[in-house]
C-alpha positions as CSV (number, residue, x, y, z in Angstrom):
1,M,17.0,17.2,6.0
2,K,14.3,18.1,8.6
3,F,11.7,16.0,6.7
4,R,14.1,13.1,6.7
5,L,14.8,13.5,10.4
6,F,11.0,13.5,11.0
7,T,10.7,10.3,8.9
8,C,13.4,8.6,10.9
9,L,11.7,9.5,14.2
10,L,8.4,8.4,12.9
11,L,9.9,5.0,11.8
12,L,11.2,4.4,15.4
13,A,7.9,5.5,17.0
14,T,5.4,3.7,14.7
15,P,4.9,0.0,14.8
16,V,5.8,-1.8,11.5
17,Q,2.6,-2.2,9.4
18,A,1.9,-5.1,7.1
19,V,3.5,-3.5,4.1
20,Q,3.0,-5.5,0.9
21,N,4.6,-5.7,-2.5
22,H,2.6,-5.7,-5.8
23,L,3.8,-6.7,-9.2
24,L,2.5,-5.8,-12.6
25,I,4.1,-7.7,-15.6
26,I,3.4,-6.3,-19.0
27,S,4.5,-8.5,-21.9
28,G,4.4,-6.8,-25.3
29,I,4.3,-8.0,-28.9
30,G,7.0,-10.5,-29.8
31,G,6.6,-10.4,-33.5
32,I,8.4,-13.7,-34.4
33,E,7.8,-16.9,-32.6
34,S,11.2,-17.0,-30.8
35,Y,10.5,-13.6,-29.2
36,R,7.0,-14.6,-28.3
37,Q,8.3,-17.7,-26.5
38,Q,11.1,-15.6,-24.9
39,F,8.8,-13.0,-23.5
40,A,6.4,-15.6,-22.2
41,R,9.2,-17.5,-20.4
42,T,10.6,-14.3,-18.9
43,S,7.1,-13.3,-17.6
44,L,6.5,-16.8,-16.1
45,S,10.0,-16.8,-14.5
46,L,9.4,-13.4,-12.9
47,M,6.0,-14.4,-11.7
48,Q,7.5,-17.5,-10.1
49,S,10.3,-15.5,-8.5
50,A,7.7,-13.1,-7.0
51,I,5.8,-16.0,-5.5
52,N,9.0,-17.5,-4.1
53,A,9.8,-14.1,-2.7
54,G,6.5,-14.2,-0.7
55,I,4.4,-11.9,-2.8
56,D,0.7,-12.9,-2.6
57,K,-0.6,-14.3,-5.9
58,N,-3.5,-11.9,-5.6
59,N,-0.9,-9.0,-5.8
60,I,0.5,-10.2,-9.1
61,V,-1.1,-9.1,-12.4
62,V,0.1,-10.4,-15.7
63,L,-0.7,-8.7,-19.0
64,A,0.3,-10.5,-22.2
65,A,0.0,-9.2,-25.8
66,E,0.3,-12.7,-27.2
67,A,-0.5,-15.9,-25.4
68,T,1.7,-19.0,-25.8
69,A,1.9,-22.3,-24.0
70,E,4.1,-20.7,-21.4
71,T,2.0,-17.6,-20.8
72,P,0.6,-17.6,-17.3
73,A,-3.0,-18.9,-17.3
74,N,-4.4,-15.8,-15.4
75,H,-3.1,-13.3,-17.9
76,R,-5.1,-10.5,-19.6
77,L,-4.6,-8.7,-22.9
78,A,-1.7,-6.2,-22.7
79,D,-3.1,-3.0,-24.3
80,K,-3.2,0.6,-23.1
81,S,-6.7,0.4,-21.6
82,T,-5.9,-2.8,-19.7
83,I,-2.7,-1.3,-18.4
84,N,-4.6,1.7,-17.0
85,Q,-7.2,-0.6,-15.5
86,A,-4.6,-2.8,-13.9
87,L,-2.8,0.2,-12.3
88,Q,-6.2,1.5,-11.0
89,E,-6.9,-1.9,-9.4
90,I,-3.5,-1.9,-7.8
91,D,-4.1,1.6,-6.4
92,A,-7.4,0.4,-4.9
93,R,-5.8,-2.6,-3.3
94,A,-2.5,-1.2,-2.2
95,G,-1.8,0.6,1.1
96,A,-0.1,3.9,1.3
97,E,3.2,2.3,2.3
98,D,3.0,-0.6,-0.1
99,R,5.6,-1.0,-2.9
100,I,4.7,-1.5,-6.6
101,F,6.9,-3.2,-9.2
102,V,6.1,-2.7,-12.9
103,M,8.1,-4.6,-15.5
104,L,7.8,-4.2,-19.2
105,I,9.0,-7.1,-21.3
106,G,9.1,-6.7,-25.1
107,H,10.2,-4.5,-28.0
108,G,10.3,-0.8,-28.3
109,N,10.9,1.8,-31.0
110,P,12.3,5.3,-31.1
111,R,9.9,8.2,-31.8
112,G,12.0,11.3,-32.5
113,D,13.6,12.2,-29.1
114,S,11.2,9.8,-27.3
115,A,10.2,6.2,-27.6
116,V,7.3,3.7,-27.4
117,F,6.7,0.2,-26.0
118,N,5.1,-2.1,-28.6
119,L,1.6,-3.3,-27.8
120,P,-1.4,-4.7,-29.7
121,G,-3.1,-1.6,-31.2
122,P,-1.5,1.8,-30.4
123,D,1.9,1.6,-28.8
124,L,2.5,2.9,-25.3
125,S,4.5,6.2,-25.2
126,T,6.7,7.5,-22.4
127,G,4.2,10.2,-21.6
128,E,1.3,7.8,-21.6
129,L,3.0,5.5,-19.1
130,A,4.0,8.4,-16.9
131,A,0.3,9.6,-16.9
132,A,-0.9,6.1,-16.1
133,L,1.4,5.8,-13.2
134,T,0.1,9.0,-11.5
135,V,-2.7,6.9,-10.1
136,L,-0.2,5.3,-7.7
137,N,0.5,8.8,-6.1
138,D,3.6,8.9,-3.9
139,R,3.9,5.1,-3.3
140,A,7.3,3.6,-3.7
141,T,7.5,2.3,-7.2
142,V,10.0,0.4,-9.3
143,I,9.6,0.5,-13.1
144,I,11.8,-1.8,-15.3
145,N,11.5,-1.4,-19.0
146,T,13.5,-4.1,-20.6
147,A,12.6,-3.2,-24.2
148,S,14.8,-2.0,-27.0
149,A,14.9,1.9,-27.3
150,S,13.8,2.1,-23.7
151,G,16.3,4.8,-22.6
152,P,14.0,7.8,-23.2
153,F,11.6,6.4,-20.6
154,I,14.0,7.5,-17.8
155,K,13.3,11.2,-17.7
156,P,9.5,11.3,-17.9
157,L,9.1,8.5,-15.3
158,S,11.7,9.8,-12.8
159,R,10.6,11.1,-9.5
160,D,11.3,10.9,-5.8
161,N,10.8,7.5,-4.1
162,R,10.9,5.8,-7.5
163,I,13.5,3.5,-9.2
164,V,13.5,3.5,-13.0
165,I,15.6,1.0,-14.9
166,T,15.9,0.7,-18.7
167,A,17.7,-1.8,-20.9
168,T,19.2,0.8,-23.2
169,S,20.7,4.3,-22.7
170,S,18.9,5.9,-25.7
171,G,16.3,5.4,-28.4
172,R,19.1,4.8,-30.9
173,E,19.8,1.4,-29.2
174,Y,16.8,-0.2,-31.0
175,H,18.0,-3.8,-31.4
176,A,16.3,-6.6,-29.4
177,T,17.8,-6.7,-25.9
178,L,19.1,-9.4,-23.6
179,F,18.8,-7.4,-20.4
180,G,15.3,-8.5,-19.3
181,E,16.1,-12.2,-19.3
182,F,19.2,-11.7,-17.2
183,F,17.5,-9.2,-14.9
184,V,14.8,-11.8,-14.1
185,A,17.4,-14.6,-13.9
186,A,19.2,-12.7,-11.1
187,F,16.5,-13.6,-8.6
188,A,17.4,-17.2,-8.9
189,A,21.1,-16.8,-9.4
190,A,23.4,-17.3,-6.4
191,G,26.1,-15.1,-8.1
192,A,23.8,-12.1,-8.0
193,D,23.7,-12.0,-4.2
194,R,26.9,-10.0,-3.7
195,D,26.3,-9.2,0.0
196,K,25.2,-12.7,0.8
197,D,22.1,-11.7,2.7
198,E,20.0,-14.2,0.7
199,R,18.0,-11.4,-1.0
200,I,18.5,-9.8,-4.3
201,S,18.2,-6.0,-4.4
202,M,17.2,-4.0,-7.4
203,L,20.8,-2.8,-7.6
204,E,22.2,-6.3,-7.4
205,A,19.8,-7.5,-10.2
206,F,20.7,-4.5,-12.3
207,D,24.5,-5.2,-11.9
208,Y,24.1,-8.9,-12.5
209,A,22.1,-8.3,-15.7
210,R,24.4,-5.6,-17.0
211,H,27.5,-7.9,-16.5
212,E,25.8,-10.9,-18.1
213,V,24.8,-8.9,-21.1
214,Q,28.3,-7.7,-21.6
215,R,29.7,-11.2,-21.2
216,S,27.2,-12.6,-23.7
217,Y,28.1,-10.0,-26.3
218,E,31.8,-10.6,-25.7
219,S,31.5,-14.3,-26.0
220,E,29.8,-14.0,-29.4
221,K,32.3,-11.3,-30.4
222,R,29.6,-8.8,-31.1
223,L,29.6,-5.0,-30.5
224,L,27.6,-4.2,-27.4
225,T,24.3,-2.5,-28.6
226,E,22.5,-2.1,-25.2
227,H,23.7,-0.1,-22.2
228,A,21.3,-0.3,-19.2
229,L,20.5,2.8,-17.1
230,L,19.3,3.1,-13.5
231,D,17.8,6.3,-11.9
232,D,16.7,6.3,-8.3
233,N,17.3,9.9,-7.1
234,G,14.6,11.6,-9.1
235,D,16.9,13.8,-11.2
236,G,15.8,12.2,-14.5
237,E,19.4,11.2,-15.4
238,G,20.1,7.5,-15.5
239,S,23.4,6.1,-14.5
240,L,25.4,3.5,-16.4
241,N,27.3,2.5,-13.2
242,P,25.1,3.1,-10.2
243,G,26.3,2.1,-6.8
244,E,25.4,2.3,-3.1
245,F,27.4,5.6,-2.7
246,Q,27.0,6.9,-6.3
247,A,24.5,9.5,-7.6
248,D,22.1,6.6,-8.3
249,G,21.9,3.3,-6.5
250,A,21.4,4.0,-2.8
251,L,17.6,3.4,-3.0
252,A,17.9,0.5,-5.4
253,N,20.4,-1.1,-3.0
254,R,17.8,-1.5,-0.3
255,V,14.7,-2.4,-2.4
256,Y,13.9,-6.1,-2.8
257,L,11.3,-8.1,-4.6
258,Q,11.0,-10.1,-1.4
259,Q,8.1,-9.2,0.9
260,P,9.2,-6.9,3.8
261,W,10.2,-8.7,7.0
262,S,7.2,-7.2,8.8
263,L,5.1,-9.9,7.1
264,A,7.5,-12.8,7.9
265,A,5.8,-15.6,9.8
266,G,6.9,-15.5,13.4
267,A,8.9,-12.3,13.1
268,S,9.6,-11.2,16.7
269,S,9.0,-7.7,17.9
270,E,12.8,-7.5,18.6
271,L,13.6,-8.3,15.0
272,I,11.1,-5.8,13.7
273,Q,12.6,-3.1,15.9
274,M,16.1,-3.9,14.6
275,L,14.8,-3.7,11.1
276,Q,13.3,-0.3,11.8
277,R,16.7,0.9,13.2
278,K,18.5,-0.5,10.1
279,R,16.2,1.5,7.8
280,V,16.9,4.7,9.9
281,I,20.7,4.1,9.5
282,E,20.3,3.5,5.7
283,L,18.3,6.8,5.4
284,S,21.0,8.6,7.4
285,I,23.7,7.3,5.0
286,T,21.7,8.5,2.0
287,D,21.3,11.9,3.7
288,L,25.0,12.1,4.5
289,K,25.8,11.4,0.8
290,M,23.6,14.3,-0.2
291,Q,25.5,16.6,2.1
292,R,29.0,15.5,1.0
293,S,29.8,18.6,-1.1
294,S,29.2,20.9,1.9
295,M,31.4,18.9,4.3
296,T,35.1,18.6,4.7
297,P,36.5,15.2,3.7
298,V,37.6,14.4,7.2
299,K,34.1,15.1,8.7
300,Y,32.3,13.3,5.9
301,Y,34.4,10.1,6.1
302,A,34.3,10.1,9.9
303,E,30.5,10.2,10.0
304,L,30.2,7.7,7.1
305,E,32.5,5.2,8.9
306,K,30.5,5.4,12.1
307,L,27.2,4.8,10.2
308,L,28.7,1.9,8.2
309,V,30.0,0.3,11.4
310,D,26.7,0.7,13.1
311,L,25.0,-0.8,10.0
312,A,27.3,-3.8,9.8
313,L,26.9,-4.6,13.5
314,L,23.1,-4.3,13.4
315,S,23.0,-6.4,10.2
316,R,24.9,-9.1,12.0
317,Q,22.4,-9.0,14.8
318,I,19.5,-9.2,12.4
319,R,21.0,-12.2,10.6
320,A,21.4,-13.9,14.0
321,Q,17.7,-13.4,14.6
322,G,16.9,-15.0,11.3
323,G,16.3,-11.8,9.5
């Protein structure tokens, strides 16, 4: 709590820096032509959504196992050595406060109690990806593994200041998934923006994809064979139903693919200061949630109500300023 308080004070005292987002897209082996085309389309769609969200093209890296007519022209081969190299390049380019998004699009297979992501040559294991990501140190990171049998990636990748999303809840769910296509589609779908702030958070994209997957299976009268998980509190346990005030979901609810407002053209100092205060309130809400078990219900809900009212009023002012 003392560290969080120090962080809040630091946010208010320190000018907003030009924080940037970085995106690494890893498209694995498709096998048959339909999956090759699907993975290429999903990669291209995510790349375009990132550009539309204001991410610099130089901060987007695309690795593809198999090139198709729809594969981005600037792609490189997706294998383990290139993935390591790409992460090292991002480390060299990214600032300490920058945020890194890593999305795996493809197939996976169970390996005992663990799993792998299918690549040309040796497949990528959970431990190997965890080791490769250590180069990013403590930077805020979002990892989305949309492959089959991706559930076992949650535990080894989980840590503080990190969001981990998988398309399945276990390695036993090894059928090809629909989650990735819907997750990417969320960034261009009006229905995904539940709070109408014209931005799609990681939690909103997760919920949109999860609901669309379920609807797709139900419309085809098929048994649901994929159950997505989200972990963002560092405990290594993914949640099937994360939420802003659940064990998982608070961090994902305030992380966006869009560039931070500190880079917005013409952003006023007043708007930047309001955004700093908004982040402090959001951190305070997260802290309050963590203390809930040690508080009386009356005290907890009284403090929560005050913070939520402050957040709502400040959000209204931010929208009025064009934020």
